[in-house]
C-alpha positions as CSV (number, residue, x, y, z in Angstrom):
1,M,214.0,191.7,131.0
2,S,210.5,191.4,129.7
3,A,209.7,188.5,127.4
4,D,208.1,191.1,125.0
5,V,211.4,192.8,124.4
6,E,213.3,191.5,121.3
7,V,217.0,191.0,122.0
8,A,219.4,190.5,119.1
9,A,221.0,187.1,118.9
10,G,224.6,186.9,120.1
11,E,224.2,189.8,122.6
12,P,227.6,190.7,124.2
13,G,227.7,189.3,127.7
14,A,225.1,186.6,127.0
15,S,227.7,183.9,127.2
16,G,229.1,185.2,130.5
17,T,232.0,187.0,128.8
18,P,232.1,190.6,130.1
19,A,231.2,193.2,127.4
20,P,234.0,195.6,126.5
21,R,234.0,198.8,128.5
22,I,232.4,201.8,126.8
23,G,235.6,203.9,127.0
24,E,237.6,201.2,125.4
25,L,235.1,200.8,122.5
26,L,235.1,204.6,121.9
27,L,238.9,204.6,121.9
28,E,239.0,201.6,119.5
29,R,236.6,203.3,117.1
30,G,238.8,206.5,117.1
31,L,236.0,208.6,118.6
32,I,238.1,209.7,121.5
33,Q,241.8,210.1,122.3
34,S,243.7,208.2,125.0
35,D,244.4,211.4,127.0
36,Q,240.6,212.2,126.9
37,L,239.9,208.7,128.3
38,E,242.4,209.2,131.1
39,F,241.0,212.6,132.0
40,A,237.5,211.1,132.0
41,L,238.6,208.4,134.4
42,D,240.0,210.9,136.8
43,L,236.7,212.9,136.7
44,Q,234.6,209.8,137.2
45,R,236.4,209.0,140.5
46,T,235.0,212.2,141.9
47,S,231.5,212.1,140.4
48,S,228.6,209.6,140.2
49,R,228.4,209.9,136.4
50,R,228.9,206.9,134.1
51,M,231.8,206.9,131.7
52,G,229.7,207.7,128.7
53,E,228.0,210.6,130.4
54,T,231.3,212.0,131.5
55,L,232.8,211.9,128.0
56,V,229.7,213.7,126.6
57,A,229.8,216.3,129.4
58,M,233.5,216.9,128.5
59,G,232.6,217.4,124.8
60,A,234.9,214.5,123.9
61,V,232.1,212.6,122.1
62,S,228.6,213.4,120.9
63,S,225.6,211.9,122.5
64,S,224.7,210.4,119.1
65,D,228.0,208.6,118.7
66,L,227.8,207.4,122.3
67,A,224.3,205.9,121.6
68,R,225.6,204.1,118.5
69,V,228.5,202.5,120.5
70,L,226.1,201.5,123.3
71,A,223.8,199.9,120.8
72,E,226.7,198.0,119.4
73,R,228.0,197.0,122.8
74,L,224.7,195.5,123.9
75,G,223.7,194.1,120.5
76,R,220.7,196.4,120.1
77,P,219.5,198.3,117.0
78,F,220.2,202.0,116.7
79,V,217.8,204.6,115.2
80,D,219.0,207.9,113.8
81,L,216.0,210.1,114.3
82,S,217.5,212.8,112.0
83,E,217.0,210.3,109.1
84,E,213.6,208.9,110.1
85,S,210.3,210.2,108.9
86,I,208.3,210.0,112.1
87,D,204.7,208.7,111.8
88,F,202.9,211.2,114.1
89,L,199.8,209.0,114.4
90,L,201.9,206.0,115.4
91,A,203.8,208.1,117.9
92,N,200.6,209.2,119.5
93,R,199.8,205.6,120.5
94,I,201.6,206.5,123.8
95,P,200.7,209.5,125.9
96,E,203.0,212.5,125.9
97,E,203.7,212.1,129.6
98,T,204.9,208.5,129.0
99,A,207.1,209.5,126.1
100,R,208.8,212.2,128.2
101,R,209.2,210.0,131.3
102,Y,210.9,207.2,129.4
103,S,212.4,209.3,126.6
104,A,210.8,207.0,124.1
105,V,209.3,207.5,120.6
106,P,207.5,204.8,118.5
107,V,209.1,204.7,115.1
108,R,207.8,201.8,113.0
109,L,205.1,199.1,113.2
110,S,205.6,195.8,111.4
111,D,204.0,192.4,111.9
112,G,202.7,193.3,115.4
113,Q,206.1,194.5,116.5
114,L,206.6,198.2,117.5
115,L,210.1,199.6,117.0
116,V,210.6,202.2,119.8
117,A,213.6,204.5,119.9
118,M,214.7,205.0,123.6
119,A,217.5,206.6,125.6
120,D,217.7,203.5,127.7
121,P,216.3,200.3,126.0
122,T,217.3,198.2,129.0
123,D,214.8,199.8,131.3
124,V,212.5,196.8,132.0
125,F,209.8,198.9,133.7
126,A,209.6,201.3,130.8
127,L,209.3,198.4,128.3
128,D,206.5,196.7,130.3
129,D,204.6,200.0,130.4
130,L,205.0,200.5,126.7
131,R,203.8,196.9,126.0
132,F,200.8,197.4,128.2
133,L,199.9,200.8,126.7
134,T,200.2,199.6,123.0
135,G,199.3,196.0,123.3
136,L,202.2,195.2,121.0
137,T,205.6,193.5,121.1
138,I,208.2,196.1,121.8
139,V,211.5,196.1,119.8
140,A,213.7,198.5,121.8
141,A,216.4,200.5,120.0
142,F,219.0,203.1,121.1
143,A,218.7,206.7,119.9
144,D,220.5,209.9,120.6
145,P,218.9,211.4,123.8
146,V,219.1,214.9,122.4
147,Q,217.3,213.9,119.2
148,L,214.7,212.1,121.3
149,Q,213.8,215.2,123.3
150,T,213.7,217.3,120.1
151,T,211.5,214.8,118.4
152,I,209.1,214.4,121.4
153,S,208.7,218.2,121.6
154,R,208.0,218.4,117.9
155,I,205.4,215.6,118.0
156,W,203.3,217.0,120.8
157,A,203.7,220.6,119.8
158,R,202.2,219.5,116.5
159,A,199.4,217.5,118.1
160,N,198.4,220.4,120.3
161,V,198.7,223.1,117.6
162,D,195.6,225.3,117.5
163,I,194.2,225.1,114.0
164,E,191.4,227.6,113.6
165,L,188.7,228.0,111.0
166,G,189.5,230.7,108.6
167,S,187.4,233.8,108.3
168,A,184.0,233.5,106.6
169,A,184.7,236.8,104.9
170,E,186.6,235.2,102.1
171,A,183.5,233.3,101.0
172,A,180.6,235.4,102.2
173,D,177.9,233.1,100.7
174,E,179.3,230.0,102.5
175,D,178.5,228.8,106.0
176,V,181.3,228.3,108.5
177,A,181.1,225.5,111.0
178,D,181.0,226.2,114.7
179,F,183.0,223.1,115.5
180,S,183.9,224.2,119.1
181,A,180.4,223.5,120.1
182,A,180.0,220.4,117.9
183,V,182.9,218.4,119.3
184,G,182.9,217.6,123.0
185,D,185.9,217.5,125.4
186,D,185.8,213.7,125.3
187,E,186.9,213.8,121.6
188,A,190.0,215.9,122.4
189,P,192.4,213.0,121.3
190,I,190.7,212.9,117.9
191,I,191.0,216.7,117.6
192,R,194.8,216.4,118.3
193,L,195.0,213.6,115.8
194,V,193.5,215.6,113.0
195,N,195.5,218.7,113.9
196,A,198.7,216.6,113.8
197,L,197.7,215.1,110.5
198,I,197.0,218.4,108.9
199,D,200.2,220.0,110.3
200,Q,202.3,217.1,109.1
201,A,200.8,217.3,105.6
202,I,201.6,221.0,105.5
203,D,205.2,220.5,106.7
204,E,205.8,217.7,104.2
205,R,204.5,219.9,101.3
206,A,201.6,217.5,100.6
207,S,199.0,218.8,98.1
208,D,196.4,216.2,99.1
209,V,195.6,214.0,102.0
210,H,193.8,210.7,101.4
211,L,191.9,208.8,104.2
212,E,191.0,205.4,102.8
213,P,189.1,202.9,104.8
214,S,189.8,199.2,104.4
215,S,188.7,196.0,106.1
216,R,191.4,196.3,108.8
217,A,192.4,200.0,109.2
218,M,192.1,203.5,107.8
219,Q,195.0,204.0,105.4
220,I,196.4,207.5,105.4
221,R,198.4,208.7,102.3
222,F,199.9,212.1,101.2
223,R,200.4,213.2,97.7
224,I,203.8,214.9,97.6
225,D,205.2,216.2,94.3
226,G,202.4,214.4,92.4
227,I,203.1,210.9,93.9
228,L,201.0,209.2,96.6
229,H,203.0,208.0,99.7
230,D,201.7,205.7,102.5
231,V,202.1,207.8,105.7
232,S,200.3,205.9,108.4
233,E,197.2,204.0,109.3
234,A,194.6,204.6,112.0
235,P,192.8,201.7,113.8
236,L,189.2,201.1,112.7
237,S,188.2,202.0,116.3
238,V,189.0,205.7,115.5
239,A,188.4,205.8,111.8
240,R,184.8,206.9,112.0
241,A,185.7,209.6,114.6
242,L,188.5,210.8,112.3
243,V,186.2,211.2,109.3
244,S,183.5,212.9,111.5
245,R,186.0,215.4,112.8
246,V,187.1,216.4,109.3
247,K,183.4,216.6,108.2
248,V,182.6,218.9,111.1
249,L,185.5,221.2,110.2
250,A,184.2,221.3,106.6
251,N,180.6,222.0,107.6
252,I,179.4,218.6,106.2
253,D,176.5,216.7,107.6
254,I,178.1,213.9,109.7
255,A,174.9,211.9,109.8
256,N,174.7,211.4,106.1
257,A,177.4,209.0,104.8
258,R,175.5,207.6,101.9
259,V,176.2,210.2,99.3
260,P,179.4,212.2,98.3
261,H,179.8,215.6,99.9
262,D,182.0,218.7,99.4
263,G,183.1,221.2,101.9
264,R,186.0,223.5,102.8
265,F,187.7,225.2,105.8
266,T,190.8,227.2,106.4
267,V,193.5,226.5,108.9
268,T,196.1,228.9,110.2
269,P,199.0,226.9,111.8
270,R,201.9,229.2,112.9
271,G,200.5,232.2,111.0
272,R,200.2,230.4,107.7
273,S,196.8,230.5,105.9
274,V,196.0,227.1,104.2
275,D,192.7,226.5,102.4
276,I,191.5,222.9,102.7
277,R,188.9,221.5,100.3
278,V,187.2,218.3,101.4
279,V,185.5,215.6,99.3
280,T,183.9,212.6,100.9
281,L,183.1,209.4,99.0
282,P,180.9,206.5,100.3
283,T,182.9,203.2,99.6
284,A,182.2,199.6,100.3
285,S,184.5,199.7,103.3
286,G,183.3,203.0,104.7
287,E,183.5,206.7,104.0
288,A,186.7,207.9,102.3
289,V,187.9,211.5,102.6
290,V,190.3,213.5,100.3
291,M,191.6,216.9,101.5
292,R,193.2,219.2,99.0
293,L,195.6,221.7,100.6
294,L,196.3,225.2,99.1
295,D,198.8,227.4,101.0
296,R,197.5,230.9,100.6
297,S,200.5,232.3,102.3
298,Q,202.6,231.5,99.3
299,S,202.9,234.1,96.6
300,V,201.5,233.6,93.2
301,M,203.6,231.4,91.0
302,T,206.0,233.1,88.6
303,F,207.6,231.8,85.5
304,D,211.0,231.6,87.3
305,R,209.5,229.4,90.0
306,L,207.8,227.2,87.4
307,G,211.2,226.4,85.9
308,L,210.3,226.9,82.3
309,G,213.3,226.7,79.9
310,E,214.2,229.8,77.8
311,G,213.0,228.4,74.5
312,E,209.5,227.5,75.5
313,L,209.2,230.5,77.8
314,D,210.1,233.0,75.1
315,S,207.5,231.5,72.7
316,Y,204.8,231.4,75.3
317,I,205.4,235.0,76.5
318,A,205.4,236.3,72.9
319,E,201.9,234.8,72.3
320,A,200.6,236.0,75.7
321,Q,201.6,239.6,74.7
322,R,199.1,239.5,71.8
323,P,196.1,241.8,72.2
324,Q,193.6,239.1,71.3
325,G,193.2,235.4,70.8
326,A,192.9,232.3,73.0
327,I,195.8,230.7,74.8
328,L,194.9,227.3,76.2
329,M,196.9,225.3,78.8
330,T,196.3,221.6,78.4
331,G,197.3,218.5,80.4
332,P,195.9,216.1,83.1
333,T,194.7,217.1,86.5
334,G,197.5,218.2,88.7
335,S,199.9,219.3,85.9
336,G,200.1,222.9,87.1
337,K,198.0,224.4,84.3
338,T,196.2,226.9,86.7
339,S,199.5,228.0,88.2
340,T,200.9,228.9,84.7
341,L,197.7,230.8,83.9
342,Y,198.1,232.8,87.2
343,A,201.7,233.5,86.3
344,T,200.5,234.8,82.9
345,A,197.8,237.0,84.5
346,A,200.3,238.4,87.0
347,M,202.7,239.2,84.1
348,L,199.9,241.0,82.2
349,N,198.5,242.8,85.2
350,S,198.9,246.5,84.7
351,R,196.8,249.7,85.1
352,E,196.4,249.8,81.3
353,R,194.5,246.5,81.2
354,A,191.2,245.3,82.7
355,I,191.6,241.6,83.7
356,V,188.7,239.5,84.9
357,T,188.9,235.8,86.0
358,V,186.0,233.3,86.1
359,E,187.1,230.4,88.4
360,D,185.8,227.5,90.4
361,P,187.3,228.0,92.9
362,V,189.3,231.2,93.2
363,E,192.7,229.8,94.3
364,Y,194.9,232.9,94.7
365,R,194.0,236.6,95.3
366,L,195.5,238.9,92.7
367,D,195.4,242.6,93.4
368,G,194.2,244.7,90.6
369,I,192.2,241.8,89.0
370,K,188.5,241.2,89.2
371,Q,188.1,237.6,90.3
372,I,184.7,235.9,90.2
373,Q,183.8,232.6,92.0
374,I,181.5,230.3,90.2
375,H,178.5,229.2,92.3
376,A,176.1,227.0,90.4
377,K,173.5,226.9,93.3
378,A,173.3,230.6,93.2
379,G,173.0,230.7,89.4
380,R,176.6,231.8,88.8
381,T,177.7,229.3,86.0
382,F,180.6,229.6,83.6
383,P,178.5,230.5,80.6
384,G,176.3,232.9,82.5
385,V,179.2,234.8,84.2
386,L,181.1,234.9,80.9
387,R,178.3,236.6,79.1
388,A,178.1,239.2,81.9
389,V,181.9,239.7,81.8
390,L,181.9,240.4,78.1
391,R,179.6,243.3,78.7
392,A,182.0,244.7,81.4
393,D,184.7,246.0,79.0
394,P,187.5,243.4,79.8
395,D,190.9,243.3,78.0
396,V,191.9,239.9,79.4
397,I,189.6,237.1,80.5
398,L,190.9,234.1,82.4
399,V,188.5,231.1,82.4
400,G,189.4,228.5,85.0
401,E,188.4,225.6,82.8
402,I,186.5,225.0,79.6
403,R,184.1,222.1,80.5
404,D,181.3,222.3,78.0
405,H,180.2,223.4,74.6
406,E,178.6,226.6,75.7
407,T,181.7,227.8,77.6
408,A,184.0,226.8,74.8
409,R,181.9,228.7,72.2
410,I,181.6,231.8,74.3
411,A,185.4,231.8,75.0
412,A,186.2,231.3,71.2
413,E,183.9,234.1,70.2
414,A,185.4,236.4,72.8
415,A,188.9,235.6,71.5
416,I,188.0,236.8,67.9
417,T,186.2,239.9,69.1
418,G,189.2,241.7,70.6
419,H,189.8,239.9,73.9
420,L,192.7,237.9,75.1
421,V,191.3,234.7,76.6
422,L,193.3,232.4,78.9
423,S,191.9,229.0,79.9
424,T,192.6,225.3,80.6
425,L,191.5,222.2,78.9
426,H,192.0,218.5,79.6
427,T,193.8,216.9,76.6
428,T,196.8,214.5,76.3
429,S,198.9,216.9,74.2
430,A,198.9,220.4,72.7
431,A,198.2,219.0,69.2
432,A,195.1,217.1,70.4
433,T,193.4,220.3,71.6
434,P,191.8,221.4,68.3
435,L,190.0,218.1,67.9
436,R,188.9,218.2,71.5
437,L,187.2,221.5,71.0
438,A,185.7,220.3,67.8
439,D,184.3,217.2,69.6
440,M,182.8,219.6,72.2
441,G,180.8,221.2,69.3
442,V,182.9,224.2,68.4
443,E,183.2,224.5,64.6
444,P,186.8,223.9,63.3
445,Y,186.8,227.3,61.5
446,L,186.0,229.0,64.8
447,V,188.8,227.1,66.6
448,A,191.3,228.0,63.9
449,S,190.3,231.7,64.1
450,A,190.2,231.9,67.9
451,V,193.1,229.8,69.2
452,T,196.6,231.4,68.8
453,C,198.6,229.2,71.1
454,V,198.3,225.9,72.9
455,A,200.7,224.9,75.7
456,G,200.8,221.3,76.8
457,Q,202.2,221.1,80.3
458,R,203.4,218.4,82.8
459,L,205.2,218.7,86.2
460,I,208.3,216.7,86.6
461,R,210.0,216.1,89.9
462,R,213.3,217.8,90.7
463,L,216.1,215.7,92.1
464,C,217.0,216.3,95.7
465,A,220.3,218.3,95.8
466,E,221.3,216.6,99.0
467,C,221.4,213.0,97.8
468,A,221.4,212.8,94.0
469,E,224.3,210.9,92.5
470,P,225.7,210.0,89.0
471,D,223.5,207.5,87.2
472,P,225.6,204.4,86.0
473,R,223.0,203.8,83.2
474,A,223.6,207.2,81.6
475,T,226.1,206.2,78.9
476,T,223.9,203.4,77.7
477,W,220.8,205.6,77.7
478,L,222.5,208.4,75.8
479,R,223.8,205.9,73.1
480,S,220.3,204.7,72.6
481,L,219.4,208.3,71.8
482,D,222.4,208.5,69.4
483,A,223.6,211.4,71.5
484,P,227.1,212.7,70.6
485,D,229.9,212.6,73.2
486,A,227.8,210.1,75.3
487,V,230.6,209.3,77.7
488,D,231.3,212.9,78.6
489,T,227.6,214.0,78.7
490,A,226.8,211.0,80.9
491,K,228.6,212.7,83.8
492,L,225.8,215.3,84.0
493,V,223.0,212.7,84.4
494,R,222.0,211.9,88.0
495,R,219.6,209.5,89.7
496,A,217.4,209.7,92.8
497,V,218.7,208.1,96.0
498,G,216.7,209.4,99.0
499,C,217.6,211.0,102.3
500,S,216.0,212.6,105.3
501,A,215.8,216.0,103.5
502,C,213.4,214.6,100.8
503,Q,211.6,212.0,103.0
504,S,213.6,209.2,101.3
505,T,212.0,209.9,97.9
506,G,215.1,211.3,96.1
507,Y,213.1,214.3,94.9
508,M,212.3,217.8,96.2
509,G,209.8,219.9,94.5
510,R,208.7,220.0,90.8
511,V,209.4,222.0,87.7
512,A,207.2,222.5,84.6
513,I,207.9,221.2,81.2
514,V,205.8,222.8,78.4
515,E,205.4,222.2,74.7
516,V,204.3,225.4,73.0
517,L,202.3,225.0,69.8
518,V,201.9,228.3,68.0
519,V,198.9,228.2,65.7
520,S,200.5,229.3,62.4
521,D,198.6,229.7,59.1
522,D,199.6,226.1,58.1
523,V,198.4,224.7,61.4
524,K,195.1,226.6,61.0
525,R,194.5,224.9,57.6
526,L,195.1,221.5,59.2
527,I,192.6,222.4,62.0
528,V,189.9,223.5,59.5
529,A,190.5,220.2,57.6
530,R,190.1,218.3,60.9
531,A,193.5,216.7,60.5
532,P,194.4,214.1,63.1
533,S,196.5,215.3,66.1
534,H,199.7,213.4,65.0
535,D,199.7,215.4,61.7
536,I,199.3,218.7,63.6
537,E,202.1,217.7,65.9
538,R,204.4,216.7,63.1
539,W,203.8,220.0,61.4
540,A,204.3,222.0,64.6
541,V,207.6,220.2,65.3
542,A,208.8,221.0,61.8
543,E,208.0,224.7,62.6
544,G,210.1,224.6,65.7
545,M,207.9,223.2,68.5
546,N,209.8,221.1,71.1
547,P,207.6,218.2,72.2
548,L,207.4,217.2,75.9
549,R,209.8,214.3,75.6
550,T,212.5,216.5,74.1
551,I,212.1,219.0,76.9
552,A,212.1,216.3,79.6
553,T,215.3,214.8,78.1
554,R,216.9,218.3,78.3
555,R,216.0,218.5,82.0
556,V,217.8,215.1,82.5
557,L,220.9,216.4,80.7
558,E,220.8,219.5,82.9
559,G,220.9,217.4,86.0
560,I,217.4,218.7,87.1
561,T,215.6,215.3,87.0
562,S,216.3,211.6,86.5
563,I,215.9,209.2,83.6
564,D,213.2,207.3,85.5
565,E,211.2,210.5,86.1
566,M,211.5,211.5,82.5
567,M,210.2,208.1,81.4
568,R,207.3,208.3,83.9
569,V,206.1,211.8,82.9
570,A,206.9,212.1,79.2
571,R,206.8,208.6,77.7
């Protein structure tokens, strides 16, 4: 056996004592019956199969259970590939042909040791080949042969997936890269690497992919459900080629790495259309890349999918049905503000209304709605387009984001002249919005007259239904809130655990929590007086507004999210 293969201490048979027979071990573990073992022994006399193979062929034991018992018998680790999140970049350190020949999949890399799941970890020739190919110490583990073949097929089907540039028709004034001519055949491994990376990100529901250079490797992270997760790392030897490939796809000059760049391209894996926006940043360690993924094959978000509770949803919809006024969605970047505005526009969309959107960029196509893409280089700015839109007889105007004084003032004036204006603004809470507009140069009296509703939104992660379990801290937490019937209510509170279904995060998807501040006459007087945000919030709560923390607490008591997630999002 190769010296580069780690063998667990105390391996059965190492002291000269014969290891237990596999049939006896299976019988001892209760995995087979004695009559099945006797029948297998009879079959084995007339065939060349091993005992384990005979029992699997009979259907007496699964290939997974057999692999577990073999690992125990030989003192080797066992890897359940159904519970492992395979690092596709790490797996591609060995060629597909080698992986299939030896039925081997790299699983984890730690301290220069590569854990490899194999059908036969005792194959000395395979282990030596793997050590030579990777230059690493190999830690061989047993795995289910069926799972191995499925995983190998999935890895290299992903690496070879044909990801194509989307049609230039969706952005007629943007150039599309002819990357087939820009990248030669000798760079095919990098093409497969980028394809695998994008395909993995789409499968794992990532909203962003971060490629971050460091002094020793290119770190790769996915943002899933709002949280960044380490996924893999690429050697520095391929980091530059990796960045160049992404830049070629996004039609970005690969020769200029000294300034930030923006680009975009569309991929169509397995018939899905995914828009990818690319930002490059020059850092001290090299060029960093962030790719934002938008799945165009998904339908426009609805209020049901957003997960809004009945109380806040009823208040918001009532305000959205008004014929005029400004409804502002507030919150940090990535809090789902635009999705809520799209859901609002879709709800209002009818043949009786003329709806126009002014966006940068247009994220979803809405039939029956005129959508305008901002293009500063072509002279299409938010203020300029808004002035033109106001002359085009709109009923509803959706402004992607209020970024400056001029846009804010035009939107406010449109709201008091018979239009319903929907827009987003970056503030920490709904009550802080009036002061934010005043700081942008909009007079308080105009803010009070124009704004009819402000909705402060966050996205909170939903517990994975497969692995969530009761939270032992629930009773103590509820008593700290002076909640009645704390012991009985505690049974509803769950915590995150983590499993293969949720990539070991304990969460699967997100729901929105929204505080809806209706601008009543009393709130208008506070706005005109430039009252501080905490005074506005206190008054709004007295009038029936549920703040974000109250709504998040409800989601915990409904078993939708955890105490930890509530504290993270709505503290």
